[in-house]
C-alpha positions as CSV (number, residue, x, y, z in Angstrom):
1,M,-83.1,7.6,24.8
2,N,-85.1,10.1,26.8
3,A,-85.5,9.0,30.5
4,K,-88.7,11.1,31.1
5,P,-91.1,8.9,29.2
6,I,-89.6,5.8,30.8
7,A,-90.0,7.3,34.3
8,L,-93.5,8.4,33.5
9,L,-94.4,5.0,32.3
10,S,-92.9,3.4,35.4
11,C,-94.9,5.7,37.6
12,L,-98.1,5.0,35.7
13,L,-97.6,1.2,35.9
14,L,-96.9,1.4,39.7
15,A,-100.1,3.5,40.2
16,M,-102.1,1.0,38.2
17,A,-100.7,-1.9,40.2
18,A,-101.6,-0.1,43.5
19,W,-105.1,0.7,42.3
20,A,-105.7,-3.0,41.3
21,A,-104.3,-4.4,44.5
22,D,-106.7,-6.0,47.0
23,P,-107.4,-4.2,50.2
24,P,-105.3,-5.2,53.2
25,P,-106.8,-8.1,55.2
26,D,-108.2,-5.9,58.0
27,R,-110.0,-3.8,55.5
28,Q,-111.2,-6.9,53.7
29,R,-112.8,-8.0,56.9
30,E,-114.5,-4.6,57.3
31,L,-115.8,-4.8,53.8
32,V,-117.1,-8.3,54.3
33,R,-118.9,-7.2,57.5
34,M,-120.3,-4.1,55.7
35,V,-121.7,-6.3,52.8
36,R,-123.1,-8.9,55.1
37,Q,-124.7,-6.5,57.5
38,D,-125.5,-3.3,55.6
39,C,-126.1,-4.7,52.1
40,G,-127.6,-7.8,53.7
41,S,-130.4,-5.7,55.3
42,C,-131.9,-5.2,51.8
43,H,-130.3,-8.0,49.8
44,G,-130.9,-10.6,52.5
45,L,-128.4,-11.7,55.1
46,T,-127.3,-14.6,52.8
47,L,-127.5,-12.2,49.8
48,K,-130.2,-14.3,48.3
49,G,-132.5,-11.3,47.9
50,G,-135.1,-9.4,49.8
51,L,-136.1,-5.8,49.1
52,G,-133.1,-5.7,46.8
53,P,-132.2,-8.4,44.2
54,P,-130.0,-11.4,45.1
55,L,-126.2,-10.8,44.9
56,L,-125.2,-14.3,44.0
57,P,-122.7,-15.4,41.3
58,E,-125.4,-16.9,39.2
59,T,-127.6,-13.7,39.3
60,L,-124.6,-11.4,38.6
61,R,-122.9,-13.5,35.9
62,D,-124.3,-11.5,32.9
63,K,-123.8,-8.1,34.5
64,P,-120.7,-6.1,33.6
65,A,-118.4,-5.6,36.6
66,E,-118.1,-1.9,35.7
67,S,-121.9,-1.4,36.0
68,L,-122.0,-3.2,39.3
69,R,-119.1,-1.1,40.7
70,Y,-121.0,2.1,39.5
71,T,-124.1,0.9,41.4
72,V,-122.2,0.1,44.6
73,L,-120.4,3.5,44.6
74,L,-123.2,5.8,43.3
75,G,-126.4,3.9,44.2
76,R,-129.5,3.9,42.0
77,P,-131.3,7.2,42.1
78,G,-135.1,6.8,42.5
79,T,-134.6,3.4,44.3
80,P,-133.8,2.4,47.9
81,M,-130.2,1.5,46.7
82,P,-127.9,4.2,48.4
83,P,-124.5,5.3,47.3
84,W,-121.6,3.8,49.2
85,N,-118.8,6.0,47.9
86,A,-118.5,7.8,51.3
87,F,-117.5,4.4,52.8
88,M,-115.2,2.9,50.2
89,N,-113.0,3.8,47.3
90,E,-113.2,2.5,43.7
91,A,-110.6,-0.3,44.3
92,E,-112.6,-1.5,47.3
93,A,-115.8,-1.5,45.3
94,D,-114.0,-3.5,42.6
95,W,-112.9,-6.0,45.3
96,I,-116.5,-6.3,46.5
97,V,-117.8,-6.9,43.0
98,R,-115.1,-9.5,42.3
99,Q,-116.0,-11.3,45.6
100,L,-119.8,-11.2,44.8
101,M,-119.1,-12.7,41.4
102,L,-117.1,-15.5,43.0
103,G,-119.4,-16.1,45.9
104,F,-119.1,-13.7,48.8
105,P,-117.0,-14.8,51.8
106,E,-118.6,-15.4,55.2
107,E,-118.0,-12.9,57.9
108,T,-115.1,-13.8,60.3
109,R,-114.6,-12.3,63.7
């Protein structure tokens, strides 16, 4: 048996696990603050809507997570929705989308 394919597969699985991991607790708090304050300035401080649409589980239920992540990272050209990819990576955007679909946590200090 050739060890190279097994080693490559092991590395790939480790990379996928790291990518899918939740951000560390300190970063989670930063992301919650960012969503509550920055996103909340358009989507409402309680995320029930404002200039932007509501970001509640019931309004996001039918939206594909991949599409939401794309919107978070790249914004929506021609609209007030800015890109946030300068402030977070893809895994963090995925975490935010998952939290929004579950009911976003309150900000803690």
